[in-house]
N, C-alpha and C positions, 0 to 999 in steps of 0.2 A: 503494499499500501503506499504510494508516493503522498499524497495530500488528503488531510481530511477539512473540510471546510464545513464549520456549524451556522447556518442562518438562523436568529433569532427574530423572526418577523411576526410575530404575534402580539398585538395589543401596542404596548410599549416600548416593545422589544426589551424588556429587564426582565425573564423571564429563568433564567439559567443564573445557576453559582458558578462566573468565570473562573474559580479557584476549584473547582472540580474537575475542569475541561482538559483533556491529555494534552500535555507539554506539545506537541506535535499538530496539534489541530490550531486554525483560523478562525476567529471569529467575525461574523458581519453580521452588525446591528444597526439600529437606528432610523431616520425614515428621511426623506421619501424612499420605497424602497419599490421601484418601478416593476419588477419580477417577483415582490412578495415574498413567498418562502423558496422560488428559485434563485435570489439575488446572490451574486456570487460565485455561480458558476457559469460554464461555458461547453460548448461541443468537444471542449477536450477531456472533461468527467466521462469516465466507465459507469458509474450510479448515484443513483438519486435515492436515498432513504427517510422516509416522513416517519420519526418515532415520536412520541408522545402528542398524537394530535387526541385533540376533545371528542366527545362522541355528536354525532348528527341532531339538528337539531328535534326536539320531541323524545327525544330518551329519557327514561326515567330515572332518576338518582345520580343522573349525569352532574359531574363538574361541566360548568361553562358552556351545555348544548347549546349550540346555533351552524346555523348555515350562512355561508359567504355570499350572502343575496341580497337585492331590495326589494324582492316580489317575496312572498311566504312559499317556500319548497319544502316538505318535509320529510318525503324521499322521493329518493329517482334509480330507476331499477334498467339497470340495461343487462340485455340477453346476451348470454353467452352465445359465443360461436355453434356448440351443440345443440342448444335450443333453438338456434334461430332456422325459422322455415318460411318459405313461402308458400301463399294460396296459389291455388291453381285458377286461372280468371275464368271469372264465369261469365256467362252467353247471355243475351237475352233484355 
C-alpha cells in the first residue's frame, strides 16, 4: 500500500481523532469540498472505501440517519444484474 488518504467530509469535517490516524495517512478536511467524500483522490488511486457511514433516512434507532437530498427519499432500490429482466413486447 503506497498511500492512504482519509477524507473527513461530513458536517463540519471534525469527526475524526487526528491523533488516532496512522502516521502514513494524510487527512483531507475543511470546506468547501467540491467532491464531498471523494475529495483528495484522483484516477491514480486503486480503490475507495467508505467506512463508518450512518444509516439511511428512516432507519429506526440509528444515529444521525438521513439521506443527502433536498427531496424526501426513504429508499432507493436498484435491481441486481441477476434479477434484471425485460418484459416481452405487448401487441394490441
